[in-house]
N, C-alpha and C positions, 0 to 999 in steps of 0.2 A: 460396311458402314454406309449410311445414306445421309444426305444433307437436305434440309428443308429451307424454305425461304427465310423463316425467322432466324435460323442459324446463319444464313448468308448475311442477313442484316447485322447480326452480332459480329460478323467478321469485320464489317466496316468500323465498328466500335473498337475492335481489337487493334486494327491498323491505326486508328486515330489515337489510341492510347500510347502508341509507340511511334511518334511522329518522326519523319525525316523528309528532306526536300522532295525526294522522288515519291515516297509513299503519299505525301500530301498532294502532290501535283497529279498523280495518276490514280488516286483512290477511286474517283467516280468512274472513269472508263474501265478500270479493273473490275469493279463490282458489276458493271453492265456486262462485261465479257464473261465473268463467272456465272452470273445468273442465266445468260443466254446459253452457255455451254451445258449447264445442268438441266436445262429445259429442252435441249436439242435431241432430236431423234434421227436426223438425216445421216449423221456420221455412222451410227450403228446400222442403219439400213444399208448404207454403202458397203460397210464391212461384211454384213451378212450376204449381200449379193456377191461380193468378191469370193467369199469362202464357199458358199453353197452352189453358186451358178457358174463359177469359173474354176475354182479349186486350186490344187497345188500348181506351182509355177517354176519348175526348174529351168535353169538357163538353157536355151536352145529349143525349148518345147513350144508347141503351138498354143498351149494354154497360157504361157507367159505372154506371148504376142497378143492374144485376145485381151488379157488383162491390161496390157499397155494401151491398146486402142480404146478400151472402155474407160480407163483412167483419164486419158486425155479428153474424152468426151464429157466425163463428169466434171473436170475442171472448167471446161467451157460452159457447161450448164450452170456452174456456180458463179459464173461471171468473172473468172480469172482472165487476166490479160496475158498476151504473148505466150499462149499455150503452144508447146512444141514437143517433139519427140526426137531429139538428136540421135543419130545412129551410133551404136557401140558394137564392136565385135566381141562375142562372148564364147567361152568354151562350151562344147556340147558333149556332155558325158551321158551315156545311156546305161541304165542299170541292168536291164535284161532279167531273165529268170535267175534265181539264186536260192541256195539252201545250204544248211550245215547240219550234220548229224553226228552224234556220238556213236561210234562203232564198237568200241570196247572200253571198259569191261562189260558195259551193258549197251543195248541199242536204245537210242533216244534222239528224237529230232531236237535241234537247238533253235532257240528263237534268235534270229539274226537279221541284220541289215548290212549290206555291203557299204563300205565307206566311199564317199564321193571322190571321184577321180581315180579310184582303184582300177587296176587292170583285172582282167578275168582269169579264170583257171582254164586248163585244158578242158575239152568237152567232157571227158570222163571224170573230171574233178581232181582234187589233190587229196590223197589219203595218206596221213602221216601221224606219227606220235606227237603228242603235245608236250611242250616244255612250259610249265607255268612259272611266272616270275612276278614279283611285286614291284620291281623297279628296274631301271636301266642298269644300275650298278649290280644288281643280283644277276642279271643276264650276262653282263660282261665278265663277272667272276666265274660263271660256268665255262666260258670260253667256247671257241669254235667247235671243239671236239664234241661237246654236248648239245650244241644248237644246230649245227649243219644238218640239213635234211629233215628238220622238224618244223612243226607249226608252233610258233611262239604265242603264248597267251599272256597278255598283260592284265594282271588283276591287282592294281594298286589300291591303296587306301584312298577313299574319297576325301579330298582336301579342298572341296569346292571346285568349280569349273576351271578357274584360272590356275589352280594348283595341280590339276589332274589331266587337263586336255592335251598336254604334250605327248602323252602315250598314244592318243588317237592320231595326232598330227604328225609326229615324227617316228612313231613306233615301227612302222613297216621298214623304213630304210635302215634303222638301227639294227633290226633283226636280220635284215638281208646282209648287212656287213659281216655277220657271223655265219652266213650260209643258210638261214632259215628259208623255207619254201613258201610260207604264208604266215599271216599274222592275224590273231584275234585279240580284241580288247574289250574289257568290260565297258558297258555303256556309261556315258558321261552324265551320271545323275546320282543323287544321294538317296533317292526313293524310287523303288521299282516295283511294278506289278507284272513281272515277266514282259516288260516292254523294252524293245531294243531302240537305241538312239543312233541315228546316222550322223554324218558330219564329214567335212572334208579332211583329206590327208595331204601331205606335201612330200613328194619323192625327192630324194637326193640324187641328182643326175650322175653322181659318181659310182652308184651301186645299182645292182639289178632291181627292177620293179617287181614286187611280189604282191599277190592278192591280199586284201585286207578287209576285215569285216568286224562290226561290233556285235556282241552277243549280250543277252540280258544279264543283269547283275546276278540273278539267281543261278543261271547256267555257268557263269564265270566262277562263282564261288564253289559250285559243285565240282567242276573240273579241277580247280585248284586243290580242293580237299582230297580228291581221289589221287591226283598226281603226287601230292606231297605225303600221302600215306605209303608210297612206294609201289603202287599199282600202276602199270603203264596205261595211258589213255590214248585212244586213237580216234581221230575225227576225219570225216569226209566233208570237204568244202567244195561246193560247186557255184561258180559265178560266171555269168555271161557278160559282165561289165566290159564296156569298150568306150574308147574316145573317138567321136566322129570329128569331122572338120569343124572349125570354128563357125558359129552361126551369126547371122545378122540379128541384132536386137536394138533396144533403144532405152535411154532414160526418158522420164516424163517430167515436164516442168511447166509451171504456170505461176503467175504473180499478181500482186496488186502494186501498182506503180507508186513510188514515193511522190509526195506532193511538193517537196522542196529540194530533195537531194536524190533523185531517182537513180542516179548512177551508183549510189552506195546501196549495198545489198545485205539484208539479213536472210539467210537461207535456213530452212528447216525441212526435215523429212526422215525417210527411212528407206528400206530396200523393198522393191516390188517382187523380186524373185523369192522362191522358197525351195525347199527340197521337194522331191517327187513323191512325197508321202503326206498324209494328213491334208490339211487345208491352208497351212501357213497363216493361221489366225493370229496367234501372238507373235510369231516370228515370220514376217513382220507386217502382216496385214494391218494389225492394230496401230502400228507406228505410222504407216503412211496415211491411213484414214484419219487418225487423230490429228496429224499435222495439217492435212487438207481441210478438215472441218474447223480447226482453230482459225485458219486464215479466212475461210468462208464466213465465219461468224464476225470476224473483224470487218469484212466488207459489208456484210448484211447490216451491221449496226451503223454503217456510214462513217466509221472512223478512218481518218486519212493520215497515216504516219508520214513523217518527213522522208523516210527512206523506203526503198522498195523491199517488200517481203516476198520471198520466192519459196515456193514449195517444190521439192524435187523428190521423185521416186527413183532411187538409184537401182540399176540392174546389176545382177551377178555378184552380190555381196557374198553369197554362200560359198561359191567355189571359184573365186578368182579376183573379185573386187574391180572388175573392168569399168563398171559404171562410175564408181567413185573416182578412179584415176582419170578417166576421160573428163569428168566434170572439173576436177581440180586443176587439170592442165589448162583449161580455158577460163577459169574463174578469175574475175578482176574485181577490185574494190569491195571485197566482202568485209563487213564490219563485225559479223558474228555468224556462227554456224551452230545449229542445234540438231542433234540426232536422237531419235527414239527407236531403240532396237532392243528393248528388254522386256517386252510384253506389256499388257495393259492392266496389270494389277494396280492396286492403290498406289498412286504416286506420293512420294515423300518430299521431292524437291529436284534439284539438279546438281550434277557434278560440274565444276567449272575449271577450265585450264586453258592455256594458250601457248604459243611460241614453240610448239613441237616438243614439249617436255617429254623426255624419255626417248626422243628420236633425234636424228641428225637434222639440224635446222638449216634452211637455206640461208645464204649469206645476206640476202635482202629481206629476211623475215623480220617481223616485229619482235620487240622484246618479250620475254616470258611474262606470264601473268604478274601484274603488279598488285600490291596490297590495295591500292586505291580502286583498281578495277574489280578486284574480288569483293571489296566492301560495297561497291555499287551493285553488284549482282545480289549480294546479301540484302541490300535495301529493296531491290525489286522483289526478292523472295518474301519480304514482309507483306506484300500485297496478297500473298497466297496463304498466309498463316491461318486465316479464318477457315480454310478448308484443309488445313494440316498438310499443305503441299509446298511449304516455303523453305525447307532446309537446304542450304547451299554447302556443298562439301568440295574439297579440292579434287581435281582430276576429272576432266570432262571429255567430251568428244565421243568418237566411235569409229568403226571401220570405214564407213562410207565418207566421212569428212576428215579422215586422217591426212589426206593430202593438203587440205586447207589448214588443219592444225599445224602440220609441219612447216607450212609457209607463214605461220605467225598469226593466223586468224583466231581470235578468241572463240573457244569452242565449249559447248555445253552438251551434256548428255542427261536425258531423263533418268531419274532414279526412282525405283518403286520398292515396295516391301519385298518383292522377290520371293514370296513364300512358295510358289508352285511352278515358277517359270521353268526350272530345270527338270521338273517332272514331265513336262510336255515337250520340251525343246527337241527339235529334230526327230519327232516321232509321229506315228499315225494318230496320236491323241491330240495333236495341235489343231483343234477344231473350234468352230464358232461357239459351241456350247460352253467353252471355258471362259468366254468373255463375260465379265460381270458388268452390266450396263452402266451402273453408277460409277464404277471405277474407271471405265472407259471415258465417261463424260468428265471426270476429274482430270484425266490426262489432257483432254481437249482444253479444259479451262486453264490448266497450267501452261500449256504451249501458247495459248492465245495471249495470256497476260505477258509472259516472258518475251515472246517475239514482238508484240506490239510496243512494249516499252523500249526494248533495245533498238527498234527501228525509229522510234519517235523522239527519244531523249536527245538533248542538244549535243552532248559529248559522245564520242566513240570510246568504247572500252580500251582499245589499243592506245589511245591518246592520254589515258588517265595514269599519271605517275605518282 
């Protein structure tokens, strides 16, 4: 869907038809921000450069450090103040060569990607019979006698990313508890064209570490069918994956200084690292470039918010979260945090929450989200109704700002239609061609309006009771 200037003007009429103090006060700057964002090409050009000329950016890699230095330079070119790259130690996982093959009952190469942070196999690989299960409960019911010495394949029903990713994250250690020698898991997607999806795993330190890889949905289904028909299945898995010493890396940040309360900060951004495949276009090149361009447009239009607006590109979200933790440990006087880490498809609005909901809150944290603050974010959302990006739903934030959220900082997360994000997520297909220019520009517009109003309005969300 595209939006023309006449429709943009109609958006102003829509806001005017639903008046509120915030909508009335900020209607003109919001319309200027939206118009500028929908006309902007610089953000797309920066994203294309990041994808095509720097590429994927796994933690510890030279390409990530090139991206960090380039990003800091781009912030300076955009006129941001206080541009800096504070150091962060990050894990350095190296994939190496890898392969998987069906050995029996037929010979067939399997489409696979090792999981991030996995250990490798012996040089000759691991050749073993496969036990296929659809759940942890099914594996537990089989018992150690039927799992020990085998490769466990998890082929669960797809229940969305949140309802299925536990098999990727925790599956290796749960299989190792029963003596499995390796783990395979169906890729975390509901739609596959023989495309494997990587992602990080978490090892339980109390059990042995076993190699773990994702295979395509098609291959997982095939193995599952053969095994459950009563025919033994044998797989050969080879992985050179290893963990090197932690590496030196950096967050990237720059800001426009507040005109009246510069010590108070609205922060927005995403993560600059990606996996070592594809280009990291939607995950999360689009998030960091949209955040940067939103603030660049605020500055270009000469708008001077009361509070400081800071853009941060956090490092190491994919396999450790070191950048977000380092930032959160030093952050002070944050009045709001916004994360974009769900791709650049058509935005529909924001999720909003605060107070560390669902997490253990610090004793000195602010109260959980109040109805008054939620209503205020809904009012701000009305400024985006004309471009159909103004829906506010409960539950905001994201991985990189989770430390801020836990400390009581009101947190928002960009929400999109999410039609194809998990088709590309953590794959070689996460490339710039998947970015729809107008949808990217709409994300820029949404971030510009939301961050500007939060930084300029008289009240702070946390003070609204």
